C-alpha positions in Angstrom: -0.1 0.1 0.0 1.8 3.3 -1.2 -1.0 5.9 -0.7 -4.4 6.4 1.1 -7.0 9.1 0.4 -8.0 10.7 4.1 -11.6 12.8 3.8 -12.0 15.3 5.1 -9.6 17.4 6.1 -10.4 18.3 9.9 -8.9 21.0 12.0 -9.5 22.6 15.7 -9.9 20.6 18.8 -11.5 16.8 19.3 -11.4 13.2 19.0 -11.1 13.7 15.1 -8.4 16.0 15.0 -6.3 14.1 17.0 -7.1 11.0 15.1 -6.5 12.2 12.2 -2.8 13.4 13.0 -1.7 10.4 14.9 -3.1 8.2 11.7 -1.4 10.5 9.6 2.1 10.6 12.0 1.6 6.7 12.2 1.5 6.4 8.0 4.6 8.1 7.5 6.8 6.4 9.9 6.0 3.2 7.7 6.4 4.9 4.6 2.9 5.3 3.7 1.8 8.7 2.0 -1.6 10.0 2.6 -3.3 12.6 0.3 -6.4 14.7 1.0 -6.4 15.5 -3.1 -8.9 12.8 -3.9 -7.8 13.0 -7.7 -4.7 11.2 -7.2 -4.2 7.4 -7.8 -5.1 5.9 -4.3 -5.0 2.4 -3.2 -8.0 3.0 -0.6 -9.9 5.6 0.6 -10.8 6.6 4.5 -13.6 8.4 5.7 -13.4 9.9 9.1 -17.0 10.2 10.3 -18.7 11.9 7.1 -18.2 14.3 4.1 -20.1 16.3 1.9 -18.1 15.0 -1.4 -20.1 12.0 -1.8 -19.2 12.5 -5.9 -16.3 11.4 -4.8 -16.8 8.5 -2.7 -18.7 7.3 -6.0 -15.9 7.6 -8.2 -13.7 5.6 -5.7 -16.2 2.9 -6.0 -16.1 2.4 -9.3 -13.0 2.3 -9.6 -12.9 -0.2 -6.8 -10.7 1.4 -4.1 -12.1 0.3 -1.0 -13.9 3.2 1.2 -13.5 2.5 5.1 -15.5 4.7 7.1 -14.4 5.3 10.5 -17.7 5.9 12.8 -17.9 7.6 16.3 -21.4 7.8 17.8 -24.6 9.0 16.7 -25.5 12.7 17.9 -28.2 12.8 20.6 -27.8 15.4 23.1 -29.4 17.5 21.3 -33.2 15.4 21.3 -32.9 15.6 24.9 -32.0 19.1 25.7 -31.8 22.5 24.3 -28.9 23.6 22.4 -30.7 26.2 20.0 -32.2 25.4 16.3 -29.2 25.7 14.4 -27.0 22.8 16.8 -30.2 21.0 16.1 -30.2 21.4 12.2 -26.6 20.5 12.0 -26.5 17.6 14.1 -29.7 16.0 12.4 -28.0 16.7 8.9 -24.8 15.5 10.4 -26.5 12.2 11.0 -28.3 11.5 8.0 -24.7 12.0 5.8 -22.9 9.2 8.1 -26.2 7.0 7.6 -25.9 7.7 4.0 -22.3 6.9 3.8 -22.3 4.0 6.0 -25.4 2.1 3.9 -24.8 3.0 0.6 -20.9 4.1 -0.3 -18.6 2.5 2.3 -17.1 -1.3 1.5 -16.4 -1.5 5.3 -17.0 0.5 8.7 -14.6 0.8 11.3 -16.1 1.6 14.7 -14.4 2.9 17.5 -15.8 0.9 20.3 -18.2 -2.3 20.5 -20.6 0.2 22.0 -20.4 2.3 18.9 -21.0 -0.8 17.1 -24.5 -2.2 18.8 -25.5 1.7 18.6 -25.3 2.1 14.8 -26.7 -1.5 14.0 -29.6 -0.6 16.5 -30.5 2.4 14.9 -29.9 2.1 11.5 -29.4 -1.8 10.8 -26.3 -4.4 10.0 -24.7 -2.3 7.8 -21.4 -3.5 5.6 -18.7 -5.6 7.1 -17.0 -4.3 9.9 -14.4 -3.8 12.8 -13.8 -2.5 15.8 -10.8 -0.7 16.5 -10.2 1.4 19.6 -8.2 4.6 19.2 -4.1 4.4 20.3 -1.9 6.5 21.4 2.1 7.1 21.0 3.3 5.4 24.1 6.7 6.8 23.7 5.0 10.5 24.3 2.0 9.6 26.7 4.0 8.1 29.5 4.5 7.8 33.2 8.0 8.9 32.9 8.6 12.5 33.8 9.7 15.5 36.0 6.0 16.1 36.8 4.3 14.7 40.0 0.9 15.3 41.8 1.0 18.0 44.2 1.3 17.1 47.8 -1.1 19.5 49.8 -3.9 18.6 47.8 -5.8 16.2 45.3 -5.9 17.7 41.9 -9.0 16.0 39.7 -8.5 16.8 36.0 -10.8 16.8 33.6 -9.6 16.8 29.6 -11.9 17.6 26.6 -12.2 19.1 23.2 -15.1 21.1 24.1 -17.7 21.6 27.1 -20.0 23.6 24.9 -22.8 22.2 22.8 -24.7 20.1 25.4 -21.3 19.1 26.9 -21.9 21.3 29.9 -23.5 18.6 31.4 -20.2 16.9 32.0 -18.6 20.5 33.4 -21.3 20.5 35.8 -21.1 17.1 37.2 -17.3 17.3 37.6 -17.6 20.8 39.6 -20.5 18.3 41.7 -17.8 15.4 42.3 -15.6 18.7 43.6 -17.9 20.0 45.9 -19.1 16.7 47.3 -15.3 15.3 47.8 -15.3 18.9 49.6 -18.5 18.8 51.8 -18.7 15.1 52.2 -15.4 13.3 52.5 -13.5 16.7 53.8 -11.0 16.5 50.9 -8.8 19.5 49.1 -9.6 19.1 45.8 -8.3 21.3 42.8 -10.2 20.7 39.7 -8.4 21.4 36.8 -10.3 21.5 33.2 -9.0 21.3 29.6 -11.1 22.0 26.9 -13.2 24.5 25.4 -15.5 26.4 28.0 -17.1 29.9 27.3 -16.2 32.9 29.6 -20.3 32.6 30.3 -19.9 29.6 31.7 -16.9 30.1 33.7 -18.4 33.3 35.5 -21.2 31.1 36.2 -19.5 28.4 38.2 -17.0 30.6 39.7 -16.9 30.3 43.3 -18.5 26.8 43.6 -15.5 25.4 44.9 -13.6 25.9 47.8 -10.2 26.2 45.7 -10.4 28.0 42.8 -11.5 25.9 39.5 -8.4 26.1 37.3 -9.5 27.0 33.9 -6.6 25.4 31.3 -8.3 26.3 28.2 -7.7 24.4 25.2 -4.4 22.7 25.5 -1.8 21.5 22.7 -1.9 17.6 22.5 2.0 17.4 23.3 1.1 19.4 26.8 -1.2 17.0 27.8 1.3 13.9 28.9 2.5 16.7 31.3 -1.3 17.4 32.5 -1.7 13.7 33.3 1.5 13.2 35.5 0.7 16.4 37.5 -3.0 14.9 38.6 -3.9 12.3 40.6 -7.4 11.2 39.1 -8.8 11.7 35.6 -12.6 12.3 35.9 -14.0 11.4 32.4 -17.3 13.5 31.9 -18.6 12.6 28.6 -21.9 10.5 29.0 -22.1 7.1 26.5 -19.0 8.3 25.2 -17.3 6.4 21.9 -14.1 5.9 23.0 -12.4 9.2 24.5 -9.0 9.8 23.5 -8.3 11.6 26.8 -9.2 8.3 29.2 -6.7 6.6 26.5 -4.0 9.2 27.1 -4.5 9.2 31.0 -4.0 5.5 31.3 -1.1 5.6 28.9 0.7 8.1 31.1 -0.5 5.7 34.7 -3.3 8.0 35.3 -6.3 5.8 37.2 -9.4 7.5 35.4 -13.1 7.8 37.0 -16.4 7.7 35.1 -19.6 6.9 35.0 -20.1 3.1 33.5 -21.6 4.4 30.1 -20.7 4.0 26.7 -17.5 2.5 25.7 -15.6 3.0 29.3 -15.5 -0.4 30.1 -13.7 -1.7 27.2 -10.7 0.8 28.2 -10.3 1.2 32.0 -9.9 -2.2 33.5 -10.9 -2.6 37.3 -7.3 -2.2 38.5 -6.5 0.9 36.6 -9.6 3.3 38.0 -13.5 3.3 39.0 -16.5 2.9 36.6 -19.4 3.6 38.6 -23.4 2.6 37.9 -24.9 5.7 36.4 -28.1 5.3 38.7 -30.5 6.8 36.4 -31.0 6.3 32.6 -28.2 7.9 30.9 -29.8 7.9 27.4 -32.8 10.3 28.8 -30.2 12.5 31.1 -31.4 11.3 34.3 -29.6 12.4 37.4 -26.6 10.3 38.3 -25.7 8.6 41.0 -23.1 11.5 42.2 -22.7 10.3 45.7 -21.8 7.4 44.6 -19.1 8.7 42.1 -17.9 10.5 44.8 -17.5 7.6 47.3 -15.5 5.9 44.4 -13.0 9.0 44.1 -12.4 9.4 47.3 -11.6 5.9 47.7 -9.0 6.5 44.8 -7.5 9.7 45.7 -6.7 8.1 49.7 -6.0 4.7 48.8 -2.5 3.6 50.2 0.5 4.8 48.3 1.2 0.8 48.0 -2.6 0.4 46.3 -1.7 3.8 44.2 1.1 3.0 42.8 -0.1 -0.6 41.5 -3.2 1.1 39.8 -0.8 3.5 38.1 1.0 0.4 36.9 -2.2 -1.3 35.5 -2.8 1.5 33.6 0.1 1.5 32.0 0.3 -1.9 31.3 -3.0 -1.7 29.7 -2.4 0.7 27.7 1.0 -0.5 26.5 -1.2 -4.2 25.7 -4.3 -3.1 24.1 -4.0 0.8 23.1 -1.0 1.8 21.6 -0.9 3.6 18.2 0.9 0.8 16.7 -1.5 -1.4 17.3 -4.3 0.7 15.9 -2.2 1.3 13.1 -2.0 -2.4 12.1 -6.1 -2.6 12.3 -6.3 0.2 10.4 -4.2 -0.6 7.6 -5.8 -4.4 7.6 -9.3 -2.6 6.8 -7.9 -0.2 4.5 -6.5 -3.4 2.4 -10.1 -4.5 1.6 
């Protein structure tokens, strides 16, 4: 395989951008070219989510070029909360485009997790041949090795998301509630550090709700995330019904224990000895209130565990990433799918 077409060319922040950058890096390391120009000769074509250029996909099919579609979850939050008409229309249009490519144009589907595969098949039927490939991470970059260490004077709970807007404010509210409960009910000194896109309105709304001021980190470049992970005691993954969150994989690779509600693909990624997944309590698909006290109790257990147990958890997180979530493992699986 000499050249792989990739569409669309994405930019900004979020999982798609991170995945595309890692994929291109991995292809280059193996001497495989990539192209965003579909007029060039291609051995195969990867669609990251969806694209408006369905004509290019039809031409690829006519020339017997394998078309592999990588699928995330289905847009759904806008159906259960007010995110504005513009956002609602964009989300529904996105779902239709994704479903059309999946059913009419793709020769193979790569789902980011078993959870995503079952979700799509439940809502839109079987579709073409498929495989499940979890996201991967560069284990030489995301590593426990580094100068950074968590603070000794208090506990640092880290949240890393591309964006906490457009319905994902729920995760931010949950993180702040977690910090409050740890402070009030468990008498722990907690600093909540939030990396991701948060509006100034949201920052002002949440100001003063925790004993320590929230550490707003803004959008953090990917190469700065390993240091953030090494400086934290715990990653709290806020997304509900997440497809395959990069922040979780990156944390595990850095030896950082993960806390989350047990929804989405989290139970495919986080082993029991590398963190805690807490039953949601209500129905996450209806955005019912979660079991916040149980989440805080699990967090307190992780944060106050004996040093030997914490060390074991960090080692288990890294070992799991090395065994299952490396970039090379992900790339091998994608190349196999792209060969058709």
